[in-house]
C-alpha positions as CSV (number, residue, x, y, z in Angstrom):
1,M,163.1,-75.5,138.1
2,E,162.5,-77.4,134.0
3,E,162.5,-81.3,134.3
4,H,163.6,-83.3,131.7
5,P,162.9,-87.4,131.3
6,A,166.1,-89.8,131.2
7,S,166.4,-93.2,132.4
8,L,168.7,-94.8,135.4
9,L,170.7,-98.0,134.4
10,T,171.4,-100.0,136.8
11,Y,173.6,-103.9,136.4
12,S,174.5,-106.4,137.8
13,T,177.2,-109.1,136.3
14,R,177.0,-113.2,137.1
15,R,180.8,-114.4,137.3
16,K,179.5,-117.7,137.0
17,K,177.3,-117.6,133.8
18,F,180.7,-116.3,132.2
19,D,183.1,-119.1,130.6
20,S,186.2,-117.1,131.4
21,V,187.8,-113.9,132.8
22,Y,188.6,-113.0,129.0
23,E,184.6,-113.1,128.1
24,R,184.0,-110.6,131.0
25,N,186.9,-108.5,130.0
26,K,185.0,-108.4,126.5
27,F,181.4,-107.8,128.3
28,Y,183.6,-104.8,130.2
29,R,185.4,-103.6,127.1
30,G,182.0,-103.5,125.4
31,L,180.3,-101.1,127.6
32,F,183.2,-99.2,128.3
33,G,185.5,-99.3,125.8
34,Y,189.7,-100.2,126.2
35,K,192.8,-98.5,125.3
36,Q,194.7,-100.5,122.7
37,T,198.3,-100.8,122.8
38,V,200.4,-102.2,119.6
39,K,204.4,-101.7,119.0
40,R,205.1,-102.2,115.6
41,N,209.4,-101.3,113.6
42,G,210.6,-100.4,117.5
43,K,207.4,-97.5,117.9
44,T,204.1,-98.1,120.1
45,Y,201.1,-96.8,119.1
46,E,197.8,-96.6,121.4
47,Y,194.4,-96.6,119.9
48,D,191.2,-96.0,122.4
49,K,188.7,-98.3,121.0
50,D,185.1,-96.9,122.2
51,G,182.3,-98.6,124.0
52,L,178.6,-98.8,124.3
53,M,179.2,-95.5,127.3
54,D,181.1,-93.5,125.0
55,E,178.3,-92.8,122.5
56,V,175.4,-92.8,124.7
57,P,175.3,-89.0,126.8
58,N,175.7,-90.5,130.3
59,V,176.6,-89.5,134.2
60,R,178.0,-91.9,136.6
61,I,176.4,-92.2,139.9
62,D,178.0,-95.4,141.4
63,D,179.2,-98.5,140.2
64,S,177.4,-100.0,137.3
65,V,174.4,-96.9,137.9
66,F,174.0,-93.8,135.6
67,I,171.9,-91.9,134.1
68,I,171.1,-91.5,130.8
69,K,169.2,-89.9,127.9
70,E,166.1,-91.6,127.1
71,E,166.3,-92.1,123.8
72,Y,169.3,-94.5,123.8
73,N,167.4,-97.3,125.5
74,S,166.5,-98.9,122.3
75,Q,170.5,-98.8,122.4
76,V,171.2,-100.1,125.8
77,K,169.2,-103.0,126.1
78,A,169.9,-104.5,122.6
79,Y,173.5,-104.5,124.0
80,F,172.5,-106.2,127.5
81,T,169.9,-108.0,125.2
82,D,172.9,-109.5,123.9
83,W,174.6,-110.8,127.1
84,G,171.7,-113.1,127.8
85,D,171.7,-114.5,131.6
86,K,175.3,-113.6,132.2
87,V,174.4,-110.1,132.8
88,S,171.3,-108.8,134.8
89,Y,169.7,-105.2,134.3
90,H,166.9,-102.6,135.2
91,L,166.2,-99.2,133.2
92,L,163.9,-96.6,134.9
93,K,162.2,-93.9,133.7
94,V,163.5,-90.8,135.8
95,I,163.1,-87.5,136.0
96,V,166.2,-85.2,136.2
97,D,165.4,-81.4,138.0
98,D,169.6,-81.1,139.0
99,Q,171.0,-78.9,137.0
100,K,174.6,-79.6,137.1
101,L,173.8,-83.6,135.4
102,L,171.5,-81.9,132.9
103,E,174.4,-80.2,131.9
104,K,176.7,-83.5,131.8
105,L,174.1,-85.7,129.7
106,N,173.2,-82.5,127.5
107,K,176.8,-82.5,126.2
108,G,177.1,-85.8,126.1
109,E,180.2,-85.9,129.3
110,I,181.0,-88.7,131.1
111,A,181.7,-88.0,134.6
């Protein structure tokens, strides 16, 4: 079975460090994206706003735990570093040998 290097991302938010619920929501919107609904002239328009995890091929393992392609480590580090001490994270090198996980990572699917 072929093995591939990847990274295990785990993070947690420090709720008391955020200035407001709005700021914490901003973190999550930046991470996972969101759907914006705009009503104009009696019509409703929906827009999908991408977050970091829409741009980084990943597989969700559990709440706040993902496997990402190793080549995206710097992009992920930059995002979490921007949030300073409000969020803690760990990015660990792992070897993925599960064929289903590899297929999802290579297709850029989000599980």
